[in-house]
C-alpha positions, 0 to 999 in steps of 0.5 A: 674522052679519055678516062683513067680510073684505078680499079681494085688494086690500082689497075689502070683502065682507059676508055676512048669512046666515040658514038658509032665507032668500032671498039678495039678491046686491048687487055694485059700488061701494065708495062705496055698499056699504061703509057705506050698503048694509050698514046698509040691509041690516041694518035691512031684514033685521031688519024682515023677520025681525020679519015671520017672512020671513027674508032674507040678503045677499051684498054685494061692494064692488069698485068701480062697474065690477063693478056692470054686469058682475055684473048683465049676467052674472046674478051679482047682482040689484042693482049699485051704481054711483056713476056712471050707465052710459054709452051705450056700456055700455048698448049693450054690455049690450043686445048681451048681451040685458040692459037696464040700468035706473038707480035713483037711491038717494042724492045725493053729492058727491066731497069733496076732503080734506086733513090737518087740519094743512094750512092750505089753505082752497080749491082750484081744478079746475086745481090738482086737475088739476096735482096728480093728473096729476103736474104739481105735486108740492110744496104750495108751488106750491099755497099759499105757507103750506105746503111739502113733497112732495104725497102724492096718494091716488086710487082704483083704476081699477074705481072710478066715483069715480076716473072722475068725478074724472078726467073733471071735474077732470082734463080726462080726463088720465091720473093721474100715476105719483106718485099712490097707488091705494087700494082704497076710500074708508075707506083714502083717508080713513085715509091722508090723516088720518095724513099731513100732506102728503096729499090725497085724494077721498072720498064725503061719508059718509067725509069726517068722519073725524077728522084730515081737512079738507074743502076747497071747490073754488073756494070752493064746498063739497060739497052746495052747488048749484054744486059741480062734483063732485056726483053720484048714487048708483045701483042698477043692475038688468037690466029684462029679468029679474024681480027676486026679491020680496026684492030688489024689496022691498029697493029699495022700502025703500031709496027709502022715507022709512025707507030715506032716513033711513038715507041721511042717517044715513051722511052722504049726501044723500037723494033728496027 
């Protein structure tokens, strides 16, 4: 049975339960967990049931920051992170007796999206910094063809996507008080699609929402070689602890041609 529920600030938790089945607990990134891992889990579970080897999943998508803690504390076998652990995070894990291993499962790009009614055709990193820091609050400063107060949607502070945009596009400046924090990619996509003055950033799997328009950064589109907001999507495990057979097989399935076909299906980029 698949059950989706929004907990606290609309954080997605999916449960795939089968009596007597080995359970794989996966926690972390909304970008990875809300679509990709849910579909991978559905397909893998069906595959294992056909072999009379039932497997269950508990998938919690609360943001990349929760991936490392959940793996270090033994709450999850697999963490999901849209950014690689920093040297400081690895050192903290090591001090607790954990050794974090990063497994890249897909390539992605953070897409800048506006409402389809917005005539803007490209944006610069400097303009993104001005918008998200609050230095600029009206579209007329960005493009003379459009006016009105900018509604800038962002992720919450637990999100790896939030951190990457802040580091790359905002020179590590703080987000402005005018920005509106959303729990996940789907919420940002929905808000921008319904707000003519909106702007947001989402993973590629969420950028095809009707009513959105993807804006190139300095003329470069997501997926192209020089795109500045490219990134990897990762599983995180603790290499000091052996994975359960089911979790090990699930990772292998994700990296297989069959699993990478699912990556393409949800509009991320496969690793090969």
